[in-house]
Structure formats: C-alpha cells, structure tokens
PDB file with one MODEL, atoms N, CA, C and O in Angstrom:
MODEL        1
ATOM      1  N   UNK A   1      67.728 117.867  94.135  1.00  0.00           N
ATOM      2  CA  UNK A   1      68.839 117.028  93.704  1.00  0.00           C
ATOM      3  C   UNK A   1      70.101 117.478  94.437  1.00  0.00           C
ATOM      4  O   UNK A   1      70.305 118.671  94.662  1.00  0.00           O
ATOM      5  N   UNK A   2      70.931 116.532  94.800  1.00  0.00           N
ATOM      6  CA  UNK A   2      72.204 116.798  95.458  1.00  0.00           C
ATOM      7  C   UNK A   2      73.332 116.817  94.424  1.00  0.00           C
ATOM      8  O   UNK A   2      73.247 116.159  93.387  1.00  0.00           O
ATOM      9  N   UNK A   3      74.377 117.571  94.717  1.00  0.00           N
ATOM     10  CA  UNK A   3      75.562 117.540  93.857  1.00  0.00           C
ATOM     11  C   UNK A   3      76.207 116.163  93.937  1.00  0.00           C
ATOM     12  O   UNK A   3      76.183 115.512  94.981  1.00  0.00           O
ATOM     13  N   UNK A   4      76.782 115.731  92.822  1.00  0.00           N
ATOM     14  CA  UNK A   4      77.521 114.482  92.787  1.00  0.00           C
ATOM     15  C   UNK A   4      78.904 114.745  93.375  1.00  0.00           C
ATOM     16  O   UNK A   4      79.638 115.595  92.871  1.00  0.00           O
ATOM     17  N   UNK A   5      79.263 114.032  94.426  1.00  0.00           N
ATOM     18  CA  UNK A   5      80.574 114.232  95.059  1.00  0.00           C
ATOM     19  C   UNK A   5      81.690 114.049  94.046  1.00  0.00           C
ATOM     20  O   UNK A   5      81.718 113.075  93.294  1.00  0.00           O
ATOM     21  N   UNK A   6      82.615 115.010  94.042  1.00  0.00           N
ATOM     22  CA  UNK A   6      83.772 114.925  93.177  1.00  0.00           C
ATOM     23  C   UNK A   6      83.564 115.398  91.755  1.00  0.00           C
ATOM     24  O   UNK A   6      84.497 115.350  90.954  1.00  0.00           O
ATOM     25  N   UNK A   7      82.372 115.852  91.415  1.00  0.00           N
ATOM     26  CA  UNK A   7      82.112 116.321  90.047  1.00  0.00           C
ATOM     27  C   UNK A   7      82.802 117.670  89.820  1.00  0.00           C
ATOM     28  O   UNK A   7      83.716 117.783  89.003  1.00  0.00           O
ATOM     29  N   UNK A   8      82.354 118.679  90.548  1.00  0.00           N
ATOM     30  CA  UNK A   8      82.926 120.025  90.515  1.00  0.00           C
ATOM     31  C   UNK A   8      82.840 120.727  89.164  1.00  0.00           C
ATOM     32  O   UNK A   8      83.573 121.687  88.926  1.00  0.00           O
ATOM     33  N   UNK A   9      81.961 120.268  88.275  1.00  0.00           N
ATOM     34  CA  UNK A   9      81.848 120.905  86.962  1.00  0.00           C
ATOM     35  C   UNK A   9      81.552 122.399  87.100  1.00  0.00           C
ATOM     36  O   UNK A   9      82.162 123.213  86.407  1.00  0.00           O
ATOM     37  N   UNK A  10      80.628 122.765  87.981  1.00  0.00           N
ATOM     38  CA  UNK A  10      80.279 124.187  88.111  1.00  0.00           C
ATOM     39  C   UNK A  10      81.400 124.977  88.777  1.00  0.00           C
ATOM     40  O   UNK A  10      81.418 126.204  88.680  1.00  0.00           O
ATOM     41  N   UNK A  11      82.335 124.308  89.449  1.00  0.00           N
ATOM     42  CA  UNK A  11      83.460 124.982  90.100  1.00  0.00           C
ATOM     43  C   UNK A  11      84.664 125.101  89.162  1.00  0.00           C
ATOM     44  O   UNK A  11      85.681 125.695  89.518  1.00  0.00           O
ATOM     45  N   UNK A  12      84.540 124.542  87.986  1.00  0.00           N
ATOM     46  CA  UNK A  12      85.631 124.579  87.009  1.00  0.00           C
ATOM     47  C   UNK A  12      85.177 125.250  85.720  1.00  0.00           C
ATOM     48  O   UNK A  12      85.856 126.147  85.220  1.00  0.00           O
ATOM     49  N   UNK A  13      84.050 124.830  85.180  1.00  0.00           N
ATOM     50  CA  UNK A  13      83.641 125.241  83.843  1.00  0.00           C
ATOM     51  C   UNK A  13      83.172 126.691  83.770  1.00  0.00           C
ATOM     52  O   UNK A  13      83.594 127.431  82.881  1.00  0.00           O
ATOM     53  N   UNK A  14      82.311 127.101  84.685  1.00  0.00           N
ATOM     54  CA  UNK A  14      81.681 128.416  84.549  1.00  0.00           C
ATOM     55  C   UNK A  14      82.542 129.549  85.084  1.00  0.00           C
ATOM     56  O   UNK A  14      83.380 129.357  85.965  1.00  0.00           O
ATOM     57  N   UNK A  15      82.315 130.731  84.531  1.00  0.00           N
ATOM     58  CA  UNK A  15      83.015 131.920  85.008  1.00  0.00           C
ATOM     59  C   UNK A  15      82.224 132.549  86.156  1.00  0.00           C
ATOM     60  O   UNK A  15      80.996 132.483  86.201  1.00  0.00           O
ATOM     61  N   UNK A  16      82.962 133.156  87.075  1.00  0.00           N
ATOM     62  CA  UNK A  16      82.355 133.883  88.189  1.00  0.00           C
ATOM     63  C   UNK A  16      82.958 135.278  88.150  1.00  0.00           C
ATOM     64  O   UNK A  16      84.166 135.447  88.313  1.00  0.00           O
ATOM     65  N   UNK A  17      82.111 136.271  87.932  1.00  0.00           N
ATOM     66  CA  UNK A  17      82.602 137.643  87.753  1.00  0.00           C
ATOM     67  C   UNK A  17      82.760 138.415  89.047  1.00  0.00           C
ATOM     68  O   UNK A  17      83.354 139.494  89.051  1.00  0.00           O
ATOM     69  N   UNK A  18      82.241 137.887  90.146  1.00  0.00           N
ATOM     70  CA  UNK A  18      82.364 138.567  91.435  1.00  0.00           C
ATOM     71  C   UNK A  18      83.502 137.933  92.232  1.00  0.00           C
ATOM     72  O   UNK A  18      83.871 136.785  91.984  1.00  0.00           O
ATOM     73  N   UNK A  19      84.058 138.676  93.187  1.00  0.00           N
ATOM     74  CA  UNK A  19      85.136 138.114  94.010  1.00  0.00           C
ATOM     75  C   UNK A  19      84.659 136.886  94.785  1.00  0.00           C
ATOM     76  O   UNK A  19      83.519 136.829  95.245  1.00  0.00           O
ATOM     77  N   UNK A  20      85.543 135.919  94.919  1.00  0.00           N
ATOM     78  CA  UNK A  20      85.286 134.766  95.769  1.00  0.00           C
ATOM     79  C   UNK A  20      86.523 134.563  96.640  1.00  0.00           C
ATOM     80  O   UNK A  20      87.607 135.012  96.268  1.00  0.00           O
ATOM     81  N   UNK A  21      86.393 133.907  97.774  1.00  0.00           N
ATOM     82  CA  UNK A  21      87.560 133.719  98.642  1.00  0.00           C
ATOM     83  C   UNK A  21      88.742 133.108  97.894  1.00  0.00           C
ATOM     84  O   UNK A  21      88.618 132.066  97.251  1.00  0.00           O
ATOM     85  N   UNK A  22      89.879 133.772  97.989  1.00  0.00           N
ATOM     86  CA  UNK A  22      91.088 133.308  97.315  1.00  0.00           C
ATOM     87  C   UNK A  22      91.208 133.729  95.864  1.00  0.00           C
ATOM     88  O   UNK A  22      92.258 133.551  95.246  1.00  0.00           O
ATOM     89  N   UNK A  23      90.128 134.290  95.312  1.00  0.00           N
ATOM     90  CA  UNK A  23      90.136 134.739  93.912  1.00  0.00           C
ATOM     91  C   UNK A  23      89.414 136.096  93.852  1.00  0.00           C
ATOM     92  O   UNK A  23      88.262 136.171  93.424  1.00  0.00           O
ATOM     93  N   UNK A  24      90.095 137.156  94.279  1.00  0.00           N
ATOM     94  CA  UNK A  24      89.445 138.461  94.400  1.00  0.00           C
ATOM     95  C   UNK A  24      88.952 139.061  93.080  1.00  0.00           C
ATOM     96  O   UNK A  24      88.111 139.959  93.090  1.00  0.00           O
ATOM     97  N   UNK A  25      89.462 138.579  91.957  1.00  0.00           N
ATOM     98  CA  UNK A  25      89.020 139.068  90.652  1.00  0.00           C
ATOM     99  C   UNK A  25      87.945 138.166  90.046  1.00  0.00           C
ATOM    100  O   UNK A  25      87.535 138.372  88.904  1.00  0.00           O
ATOM    101  N   UNK A  26      87.494 137.182  90.796  1.00  0.00           N
ATOM    102  CA  UNK A  26      86.550 136.215  90.273  1.00  0.00           C
ATOM    103  C   UNK A  26      87.298 135.039  89.665  1.00  0.00           C
ATOM    104  O   UNK A  26      88.500 134.882  89.879  1.00  0.00           O
ATOM    105  N   UNK A  27      86.586 134.217  88.909  1.00  0.00           N
ATOM    106  CA  UNK A  27      87.166 133.014  88.335  1.00  0.00           C
ATOM    107  C   UNK A  27      86.798 132.908  86.861  1.00  0.00           C
ATOM    108  O   UNK A  27      85.614 132.862  86.525  1.00  0.00           O
ATOM    109  N   UNK A  28      87.790 132.868  85.979  1.00  0.00           N
ATOM    110  CA  UNK A  28      87.493 132.706  84.551  1.00  0.00           C
ATOM    111  C   UNK A  28      86.927 131.318  84.251  1.00  0.00           C
ATOM    112  O   UNK A  28      87.171 130.365  84.991  1.00  0.00           O
ATOM    113  N   UNK A  29      86.183 131.218  83.178  1.00  0.00           N
ATOM    114  CA  UNK A  29      85.658 129.924  82.717  1.00  0.00           C
ATOM    115  C   UNK A  29      86.815 128.974  82.444  1.00  0.00           C
ATOM    116  O   UNK A  29      87.837 129.366  81.883  1.00  0.00           O
ATOM    117  N   UNK A  30      86.641 127.729  82.847  1.00  0.00           N
ATOM    118  CA  UNK A  30      87.650 126.712  82.591  1.00  0.00           C
ATOM    119  C   UNK A  30      88.782 126.670  83.593  1.00  0.00           C
ATOM    120  O   UNK A  30      89.669 125.823  83.491  1.00  0.00           O
ATOM    121  N   UNK A  31      88.766 127.571  84.558  1.00  0.00           N
ATOM    122  CA  UNK A  31      89.801 127.605  85.591  1.00  0.00           C
ATOM    123  C   UNK A  31      89.250 126.969  86.854  1.00  0.00           C
ATOM    124  O   UNK A  31      88.152 127.299  87.303  1.00  0.00           O
ATOM    125  N   UNK A  32      90.009 126.070  87.413  1.00  0.00           N
ATOM    126  CA  UNK A  32      89.623 125.373  88.638  1.00  0.00           C
ATOM    127  C   UNK A  32      89.557 126.359  89.804  1.00  0.00           C
ATOM    128  O   UNK A  32      90.494 127.128  90.019  1.00  0.00           O
ATOM    129  N   UNK A  33      88.460 126.341  90.553  1.00  0.00           N
ATOM    130  CA  UNK A  33      88.323 127.216  91.712  1.00  0.00           C
ATOM    131  C   UNK A  33      89.371 126.851  92.760  1.00  0.00           C
ATOM    132  O   UNK A  33      89.620 125.674  93.019  1.00  0.00           O
ATOM    133  N   UNK A  34      89.962 127.844  93.340  1.00  0.00           N
ATOM    134  CA  UNK A  34      90.999 127.642  94.353  1.00  0.00           C
ATOM    135  C   UNK A  34      90.442 126.984  95.617  1.00  0.00           C
ATOM    136  O   UNK A  34      91.201 126.465  96.435  1.00  0.00           O
ATOM    137  N   UNK A  35      89.117 127.008  95.773  1.00  0.00           N
ATOM    138  CA  UNK A  35      88.489 126.453  96.972  1.00  0.00           C
ATOM    139  C   UNK A  35      88.124 124.978  96.848  1.00  0.00           C
ATOM    140  O   UNK A  35      87.423 124.443  97.706  1.00  0.00           O
ATOM    141  N   UNK A  36      88.588 124.320  95.799  1.00  0.00           N
ATOM    142  CA  UNK A  36      88.386 122.877  95.654  1.00  0.00           C
ATOM    143  C   UNK A  36      89.566 122.130  96.249  1.00  0.00           C
ATOM    144  O   UNK A  36      90.718 122.520  96.060  1.00  0.00           O
ATOM    145  N   UNK A  37      89.277 121.057  96.969  1.00  0.00           N
ATOM    146  CA  UNK A  37      90.373 120.232  97.481  1.00  0.00           C
ATOM    147  C   UNK A  37      90.747 119.173  96.443  1.00  0.00           C
ATOM    148  O   UNK A  37      90.228 119.179  95.327  1.00  0.00           O
ATOM    149  N   UNK A  38      91.650 118.264  96.817  1.00  0.00           N
ATOM    150  CA  UNK A  38      92.131 117.256  95.876  1.00  0.00           C
ATOM    151  C   UNK A  38      91.052 116.254  95.468  1.00  0.00           C
ATOM    152  O   UNK A  38      91.216 115.532  94.484  1.00  0.00           O
ATOM    153  N   UNK A  39      89.941 116.206  96.227  1.00  0.00           N
ATOM    154  CA  UNK A  39      88.823 115.312  95.876  1.00  0.00           C
ATOM    155  C   UNK A  39      87.729 116.051  95.110  1.00  0.00           C
ATOM    156  O   UNK A  39      86.632 115.522  94.930  1.00  0.00           O
ATOM    157  N   UNK A  40      88.024 117.271  94.659  1.00  0.00           N
ATOM    158  CA  UNK A  40      87.045 118.119  93.960  1.00  0.00           C
ATOM    159  C   UNK A  40      85.846 118.468  94.844  1.00  0.00           C
ATOM    160  O   UNK A  40      84.718 118.564  94.360  1.00  0.00           O
ATOM    161  N   UNK A  41      86.097 118.656  96.127  1.00  0.00           N
ATOM    162  CA  UNK A  41      85.063 119.077  97.063  1.00  0.00           C
ATOM    163  C   UNK A  41      85.356 120.506  97.491  1.00  0.00           C
ATOM    164  O   UNK A  41      86.507 120.866  97.734  1.00  0.00           O
ATOM    165  N   UNK A  42      84.310 121.316  97.581  1.00  0.00           N
ATOM    166  CA  UNK A  42      84.470 122.717  97.976  1.00  0.00           C
ATOM    167  C   UNK A  42      84.755 122.802  99.471  1.00  0.00           C
ATOM    168  O   UNK A  42      83.981 122.301 100.286  1.00  0.00           O
ATOM    169  N   UNK A  43      85.863 123.433  99.824  1.00  0.00           N
ATOM    170  CA  UNK A  43      86.242 123.522 101.238  1.00  0.00           C
ATOM    171  C   UNK A  43      85.507 124.642 101.976  1.00  0.00           C
ATOM    172  O   UNK A  43      85.595 124.734 103.201  1.00  0.00           O
ATOM    173  N   UNK A  44      84.783 125.495 101.242  1.00  0.00           N
ATOM    174  CA  UNK A  44      84.034 126.569 101.900  1.00  0.00           C
ATOM    175  C   UNK A  44      82.525 126.401 101.759  1.00  0.00           C
ATOM    176  O   UNK A  44      81.769 127.286 102.159  1.00  0.00           O
ATOM    177  N   UNK A  45      82.077 125.287 101.201  1.00  0.00           N
ATOM    178  CA  UNK A  45      80.644 125.053 100.997  1.00  0.00           C
ATOM    179  C   UNK A  45      79.894 125.195 102.320  1.00  0.00           C
ATOM    180  O   UNK A  45      80.249 124.584 103.328  1.00  0.00           O
ATOM    181  N   UNK A  46      78.852 126.014 102.285  1.00  0.00           N
ATOM    182  CA  UNK A  46      77.998 126.287 103.444  1.00  0.00           C
ATOM    183  C   UNK A  46      78.712 126.969 104.608  1.00  0.00           C
ATOM    184  O   UNK A  46      78.186 126.992 105.721  1.00  0.00           O
ATOM    185  N   UNK A  47      79.901 127.524 104.370  1.00  0.00           N
ATOM    186  CA  UNK A  47      80.580 128.321 105.386  1.00  0.00           C
ATOM    187  C   UNK A  47      80.125 129.772 105.233  1.00  0.00           C
ATOM    188  O   UNK A  47      79.468 130.105 104.247  1.00  0.00           O
ATOM    189  N   UNK A  48      80.456 130.624 106.173  1.00  0.00           N
ATOM    190  CA  UNK A  48      80.001 132.017 106.151  1.00  0.00           C
ATOM    191  C   UNK A  48      80.496 132.765 104.914  1.00  0.00           C
ATOM    192  O   UNK A  48      79.821 133.674 104.432  1.00  0.00           O
ATOM    193  N   UNK A  49      81.668 132.392 104.397  1.00  0.00           N
ATOM    194  CA  UNK A  49      82.227 133.088 103.231  1.00  0.00           C
ATOM    195  C   UNK A  49      81.895 132.400 101.904  1.00  0.00           C
ATOM    196  O   UNK A  49      82.484 132.732 100.875  1.00  0.00           O
ATOM    197  N   UNK A  50      80.962 131.449 101.916  1.00  0.00           N
ATOM    198  CA  UNK A  50      80.529 130.789 100.689  1.00  0.00           C
ATOM    199  C   UNK A  50      79.818 131.820  99.813  1.00  0.00           C
ATOM    200  O   UNK A  50      78.832 132.413 100.250  1.00  0.00           O
ATOM    201  N   UNK A  51      80.295 132.049  98.589  1.00  0.00           N
ATOM    202  CA  UNK A  51      79.766 133.129  97.745  1.00  0.00           C
ATOM    203  C   UNK A  51      78.283 132.970  97.401  1.00  0.00           C
ATOM    204  O   UNK A  51      77.795 131.860  97.189  1.00  0.00           O
ATOM    205  N   UNK A  52      77.588 134.089  97.352  1.00  0.00           N
ATOM    206  CA  UNK A  52      76.164 134.060  96.999  1.00  0.00           C
ATOM    207  C   UNK A  52      75.971 133.521  95.584  1.00  0.00           C
ATOM    208  O   UNK A  52      74.974 132.850  95.314  1.00  0.00           O
ATOM    209  N   UNK A  53      76.897 133.799  94.686  1.00  0.00           N
ATOM    210  CA  UNK A  53      76.806 133.254  93.330  1.00  0.00           C
ATOM    211  C   UNK A  53      76.743 131.729  93.382  1.00  0.00           C
ATOM    212  O   UNK A  53      75.908 131.109  92.722  1.00  0.00           O
ATOM    213  N   UNK A  54      77.625 131.140  94.164  1.00  0.00           N
ATOM    214  CA  UNK A  54      77.682 129.680  94.269  1.00  0.00           C
ATOM    215  C   UNK A  54      76.425 129.129  94.943  1.00  0.00           C
ATOM    216  O   UNK A  54      75.928 128.068  94.567  1.00  0.00           O
ATOM    217  N   UNK A  55      75.922 129.848  95.928  1.00  0.00           N
ATOM    218  CA  UNK A  55      74.679 129.431  96.592  1.00  0.00           C
ATOM    219  C   UNK A  55      73.527 129.369  95.596  1.00  0.00           C
ATOM    220  O   UNK A  55      72.620 128.550  95.743  1.00  0.00           O
ATOM    221  N   UNK A  56      73.560 130.222  94.594  1.00  0.00           N
ATOM    222  CA  UNK A  56      72.489 130.284  93.617  1.00  0.00           C
ATOM    223  C   UNK A  56      72.499 129.168  92.586  1.00  0.00           C
ATOM    224  O   UNK A  56      71.512 128.974  91.878  1.00  0.00           O
ATOM    225  N   UNK A  57      73.590 128.437  92.493  1.00  0.00           N
ATOM    226  CA  UNK A  57      73.665 127.334  91.541  1.00  0.00           C
ATOM    227  C   UNK A  57      72.946 126.130  92.146  1.00  0.00           C
ATOM    228  O   UNK A  57      73.346 125.600  93.182  1.00  0.00           O
ATOM    229  N   UNK A  58      71.896 125.724  91.486  1.00  0.00           N
ATOM    230  CA  UNK A  58      71.096 124.600  91.972  1.00  0.00           C
ATOM    231  C   UNK A  58      71.256 123.410  91.040  1.00  0.00           C
ATOM    232  O   UNK A  58      70.924 123.507  89.859  1.00  0.00           O
ATOM    233  N   UNK A  59      71.759 122.289  91.547  1.00  0.00           N
ATOM    234  CA  UNK A  59      71.909 121.119  90.687  1.00  0.00           C
ATOM    235  C   UNK A  59      70.552 120.634  90.188  1.00  0.00           C
ATOM    236  O   UNK A  59      69.553 120.679  90.906  1.00  0.00           O
ATOM    237  N   UNK A  60      70.543 120.174  88.953  1.00  0.00           N
ATOM    238  CA  UNK A  60      69.321 119.631  88.362  1.00  0.00           C
ATOM    239  C   UNK A  60      69.704 118.490  87.431  1.00  0.00           C
ATOM    240  O   UNK A  60      70.852 118.394  86.997  1.00  0.00           O
ATOM    241  N   UNK A  61      68.755 117.637  87.131  1.00  0.00           N
ATOM    242  CA  UNK A  61      69.024 116.531  86.223  1.00  0.00           C
ATOM    243  C   UNK A  61      69.421 117.054  84.847  1.00  0.00           C
ATOM    244  O   UNK A  61      70.291 116.481  84.190  1.00  0.00           O
ATOM    245  N   UNK A  62      68.784 118.143  84.410  1.00  0.00           N
ATOM    246  CA  UNK A  62      69.129 118.730  83.114  1.00  0.00           C
ATOM    247  C   UNK A  62      70.593 119.164  83.072  1.00  0.00           C
ATOM    248  O   UNK A  62      71.297 118.893  82.099  1.00  0.00           O
ATOM    249  N   UNK A  63      71.049 119.839  84.130  1.00  0.00           N
ATOM    250  CA  UNK A  63      72.414 120.360  84.168  1.00  0.00           C
ATOM    251  C   UNK A  63      73.425 119.258  84.472  1.00  0.00           C
ATOM    252  O   UNK A  63      74.451 119.155  83.800  1.00  0.00           O
ATOM    253  N   UNK A  64      73.148 118.453  85.458  1.00  0.00           N
ATOM    254  CA  UNK A  64      74.127 117.483  85.947  1.00  0.00           C
ATOM    255  C   UNK A  64      74.092 116.154  85.205  1.00  0.00           C
ATOM    256  O   UNK A  64      75.109 115.474  85.079  1.00  0.00           O
ATOM    257  N   UNK A  65      72.908 115.793  84.715  1.00  0.00           N
ATOM    258  CA  UNK A  65      72.782 114.497  84.058  1.00  0.00           C
ATOM    259  C   UNK A  65      73.119 113.367  85.012  1.00  0.00           C
ATOM    260  O   UNK A  65      72.996 113.503  86.229  1.00  0.00           O
ATOM    261  N   UNK A  66      73.538 112.271  84.453  1.00  0.00           N
ATOM    262  CA  UNK A  66      73.884 111.103  85.269  1.00  0.00           C
ATOM    263  C   UNK A  66      75.395 110.912  85.383  1.00  0.00           C
ATOM    264  O   UNK A  66      75.860 110.032  86.108  1.00  0.00           O
ATOM    265  N   UNK A  67      76.168 111.747  84.659  1.00  0.00           N
ATOM    266  CA  UNK A  67      77.627 111.597  84.681  1.00  0.00           C
ATOM    267  C   UNK A  67      78.299 112.967  84.808  1.00  0.00           C
ATOM    268  O   UNK A  67      77.715 114.001  84.481  1.00  0.00           O
ATOM    269  N   UNK A  68      79.515 112.943  85.283  1.00  0.00           N
ATOM    270  CA  UNK A  68      80.302 114.179  85.350  1.00  0.00           C
ATOM    271  C   UNK A  68      80.539 114.732  83.944  1.00  0.00           C
ATOM    272  O   UNK A  68      80.536 115.946  83.742  1.00  0.00           O
ATOM    273  N   UNK A  69      80.742 113.846  82.984  1.00  0.00           N
ATOM    274  CA  UNK A  69      80.984 114.271  81.610  1.00  0.00           C
ATOM    275  C   UNK A  69      79.798 115.069  81.077  1.00  0.00           C
ATOM    276  O   UNK A  69      79.976 116.075  80.390  1.00  0.00           O
ATOM    277  N   UNK A  70      78.587 114.613  81.397  1.00  0.00           N
ATOM    278  CA  UNK A  70      77.392 115.346  80.979  1.00  0.00           C
ATOM    279  C   UNK A  70      77.399 116.751  81.576  1.00  0.00           C
ATOM    280  O   UNK A  70      77.142 117.725  80.870  1.00  0.00           O
ATOM    281  N   UNK A  71      77.687 116.859  82.857  1.00  0.00           N
ATOM    282  CA  UNK A  71      77.696 118.160  83.534  1.00  0.00           C
ATOM    283  C   UNK A  71      78.727 119.100  82.903  1.00  0.00           C
ATOM    284  O   UNK A  71      78.437 120.275  82.679  1.00  0.00           O
ATOM    285  N   UNK A  72      79.913 118.596  82.621  1.00  0.00           N
ATOM    286  CA  UNK A  72      80.955 119.422  82.005  1.00  0.00           C
ATOM    287  C   UNK A  72      80.521 119.893  80.621  1.00  0.00           C
ATOM    288  O   UNK A  72      80.705 121.060  80.272  1.00  0.00           O
ATOM    289  N   UNK A  73      79.947 118.987  79.834  1.00  0.00           N
ATOM    290  CA  UNK A  73      79.507 119.355  78.488  1.00  0.00           C
ATOM    291  C   UNK A  73      78.365 120.365  78.534  1.00  0.00           C
ATOM    292  O   UNK A  73      78.384 121.356  77.804  1.00  0.00           O
ATOM    293  N   UNK A  74      77.385 120.123  79.375  1.00  0.00           N
ATOM    294  CA  UNK A  74      76.231 121.020  79.493  1.00  0.00           C
ATOM    295  C   UNK A  74      76.682 122.422  79.907  1.00  0.00           C
ATOM    296  O   UNK A  74      76.279 123.413  79.299  1.00  0.00           O
ATOM    297  N   UNK A  75      77.517 122.498  80.939  1.00  0.00           N
ATOM    298  CA  UNK A  75      77.953 123.809  81.426  1.00  0.00           C
ATOM    299  C   UNK A  75      78.897 124.498  80.453  1.00  0.00           C
ATOM    300  O   UNK A  75      78.889 125.726  80.362  1.00  0.00           O
ATOM    301  N   UNK A  76      79.699 123.751  79.733  1.00  0.00           N
ATOM    302  CA  UNK A  76      80.563 124.338  78.699  1.00  0.00           C
ATOM    303  C   UNK A  76      79.711 124.972  77.613  1.00  0.00           C
ATOM    304  O   UNK A  76      79.981 126.094  77.184  1.00  0.00           O
ATOM    305  N   UNK A  77      78.683 124.261  77.165  1.00  0.00           N
ATOM    306  CA  UNK A  77      77.779 124.808  76.146  1.00  0.00           C
ATOM    307  C   UNK A  77      77.054 126.043  76.671  1.00  0.00           C
ATOM    308  O   UNK A  77      76.912 127.026  75.943  1.00  0.00           O
ATOM    309  N   UNK A  78      76.602 126.011  77.900  1.00  0.00           N
ATOM    310  CA  UNK A  78      75.917 127.153  78.500  1.00  0.00           C
ATOM    311  C   UNK A  78      76.851 128.357  78.607  1.00  0.00           C
ATOM    312  O   UNK A  78      76.454 129.487  78.324  1.00  0.00           O
ATOM    313  N   UNK A  79      78.068 128.113  79.009  1.00  0.00           N
ATOM    314  CA  UNK A  79      79.067 129.191  79.125  1.00  0.00           C
ATOM    315  C   UNK A  79      79.318 129.831  77.767  1.00  0.00           C
ATOM    316  O   UNK A  79      79.428 131.053  77.669  1.00  0.00           O
ATOM    317  N   UNK A  80      79.407 129.027  76.732  1.00  0.00           N
ATOM    318  CA  UNK A  80      79.604 129.546  75.373  1.00  0.00           C
ATOM    319  C   UNK A  80      78.421 130.401  74.928  1.00  0.00           C
ATOM    320  O   UNK A  80      78.610 131.446  74.305  1.00  0.00           O
ATOM    321  N   UNK A  81      77.214 129.964  75.242  1.00  0.00           N
ATOM    322  CA  UNK A  81      76.016 130.698  74.864  1.00  0.00           C
ATOM    323  C   UNK A  81      75.896 132.050  75.565  1.00  0.00           C
ATOM    324  O   UNK A  81      75.337 132.998  75.013  1.00  0.00           O
ATOM    325  N   UNK A  82      76.421 132.126  76.774  1.00  0.00           N
ATOM    326  CA  UNK A  82      76.280 133.368  77.553  1.00  0.00           C
ATOM    327  C   UNK A  82      77.502 134.271  77.479  1.00  0.00           C
ATOM    328  O   UNK A  82      77.532 135.334  78.098  1.00  0.00           O
ATOM    329  N   UNK A  83      78.514 133.847  76.721  1.00  0.00           N
ATOM    330  CA  UNK A  83      79.727 134.659  76.587  1.00  0.00           C
ATOM    331  C   UNK A  83      79.412 135.913  75.770  1.00  0.00           C
ATOM    332  O   UNK A  83      78.830 135.821  74.689  1.00  0.00           O
ATOM    333  N   UNK A  84      79.799 137.092  76.288  1.00  0.00           N
ATOM    334  CA  UNK A  84      79.525 138.308  75.515  1.00  0.00           C
ATOM    335  C   UNK A  84      80.354 138.319  74.224  1.00  0.00           C
ATOM    336  O   UNK A  84      81.493 137.854  74.184  1.00  0.00           O
ATOM    337  N   UNK A  85      79.738 138.867  73.177  1.00  0.00           N
ATOM    338  CA  UNK A  85      80.437 138.978  71.890  1.00  0.00           C
ATOM    339  C   UNK A  85      81.433 140.106  71.959  1.00  0.00           C
ATOM    340  O   UNK A  85      81.212 141.116  72.627  1.00  0.00           O
ATOM    341  N   UNK A  86      82.548 139.917  71.251  1.00  0.00           N
ATOM    342  CA  UNK A  86      83.595 140.957  71.247  1.00  0.00           C
ATOM    343  C   UNK A  86      83.452 141.867  70.073  1.00  0.00           C
ATOM    344  O   UNK A  86      84.243 142.796  69.911  1.00  0.00           O
TER     345      UNK A  86
ENDMDL
END
C-alpha cells in the first residue's frame, strides 16, 4: 500500500524518540514534523538522511483506512496505548 498524499498522520500523531533531521531531540506525539512541507509531504522521504524509524513505518489498510481521519484516529489510539505510565 502507498501513503495517501497529504495525509501525514504518522508525521504528526506519533512520537519519535530518536533524533530526526531538524529535530535533534525527536518529535513529541501530536507535533507536526519539521520535515513536512505545506502540502503535508515529507521533504526528506527516501533521501540519505531519512530516519530509519520513518522507514520502518509501513502503510496498511488497517492503519490508514480510506480517509485521513481514520489514520489520525487509529494512530492517536495506538499512541495512547503505547504511552508509558507515569
């Protein structure tokens, strides 16, 4: 499955704990990745500095659904489930 152009749910909703270009401390959940352009397209996708974490995210019908709203909801729920307890 291919990513839906302009969705960017995984680039906004999920947290990334490792450094990524432009965000040396990683990216908190719910924060827009600095590497997204105004069309919600990753400007470093498939470039040499594209993070291994991001490479590991594989779009699927379960995760992405048929709408951007589905992807945001699914990933928000997943992020909540994997959040460490305080």
